C-alpha positions in Angstrom: -150.1 108.9 153.5 -151.1 107.8 150.0 -153.2 104.9 149.5 -152.8 102.6 146.3 -156.7 102.7 146.1 -159.3 105.2 146.9 -161.8 104.5 149.9 -164.5 104.0 147.3 -162.5 101.2 145.7 -161.6 99.7 149.0 -165.4 99.7 150.1 -166.5 98.2 146.7 -164.0 95.3 146.9 -165.3 94.8 150.4 -168.8 94.5 149.1 -167.5 92.2 146.4 -166.1 89.8 149.1 -169.4 89.8 150.8 -171.4 89.0 147.7 -168.7 86.3 146.9 -169.2 84.8 150.7 -172.8 84.8 150.1 -172.6 83.3 146.6 -170.5 80.4 148.2 -172.9 80.0 151.1 -175.8 79.5 148.5 -173.9 76.9 146.7 -173.0 75.0 149.8 -176.8 75.0 150.7 -176.6 77.0 153.9 -179.4 78.7 155.5 -180.1 82.2 153.9 -179.1 85.3 156.0 -182.7 86.7 155.7 -185.9 84.6 156.3 -189.3 85.7 154.8 -192.3 84.2 156.1 -194.3 84.8 152.8 -191.8 82.7 150.6 -191.7 79.0 149.7 -188.0 79.3 150.2 -188.1 78.0 153.9 -191.0 75.1 153.2 -190.1 73.7 150.0 -186.6 72.2 149.8 -186.6 71.4 146.1 -187.6 75.0 145.2 -184.9 76.3 147.8 -182.2 74.1 146.3 -182.8 75.2 142.8 -182.6 79.0 143.8 -179.7 78.5 145.8 -177.7 77.2 142.9 -178.8 80.1 140.6 -178.3 82.8 143.1 -175.0 81.3 144.2 -173.6 81.4 140.6 -175.1 84.6 140.1 -173.6 86.2 143.2 -170.2 84.8 142.5 -170.4 86.0 138.8 -171.2 89.6 140.0 -168.5 89.4 142.8 -165.7 88.5 140.3 -166.8 91.0 137.6 -167.3 94.1 139.9 -164.0 93.4 141.7 -162.3 93.0 138.2 -163.8 96.3 137.2 -161.6 98.0 139.7 -158.4 97.1 137.8 -160.1 97.9 134.6 -159.7 101.5 135.3 -156.7 102.2 132.8 -159.0 100.7 129.9 -161.9 103.0 130.1 -163.9 101.5 126.9 -163.4 97.9 128.0 -164.7 98.9 131.6 -167.5 100.6 130.2 -168.4 97.6 128.1 -168.1 95.2 130.8 -170.5 97.5 133.2 -173.2 97.5 130.5 -173.1 93.8 129.9 -173.2 93.1 133.7 -176.2 95.3 134.1 -177.9 93.8 131.0 -177.4 90.2 132.4 -178.4 91.3 135.8 -181.7 92.9 134.7 -182.6 89.8 132.4 -181.7 87.5 135.4 -184.1 89.5 137.6 -186.9 89.7 135.1 -186.7 85.9 134.5 -186.7 85.6 138.6 -189.9 87.6 138.7 -191.6 85.7 135.8 -190.8 82.3 137.5 -191.8 83.5 140.8 -195.2 84.6 139.4 -195.8 81.8 136.8 -197.9 79.7 139.3 -200.1 82.7 139.8 
């Protein structure tokens, strides 16, 4: 039986749905799925609210962009540029996150 998508594409779309769900949970202010004992995330509600908003938007954007990349396969130039832009934006976000985390040190 021939599938419209490859197993890799189905798995990537599943991961995109999980990222979308995690982003929506963050924006709703629900508890994180992973608790770490060394983070201010559990003890400081203002800090937690700020990062939940930022992480929620970041996760939802990544989920939407990576899901749309599955359908841009017929446009390789556009798909490659979108991947590069996403990787650069994610790298900048993570660098800024680390700078913010260690700014109080």
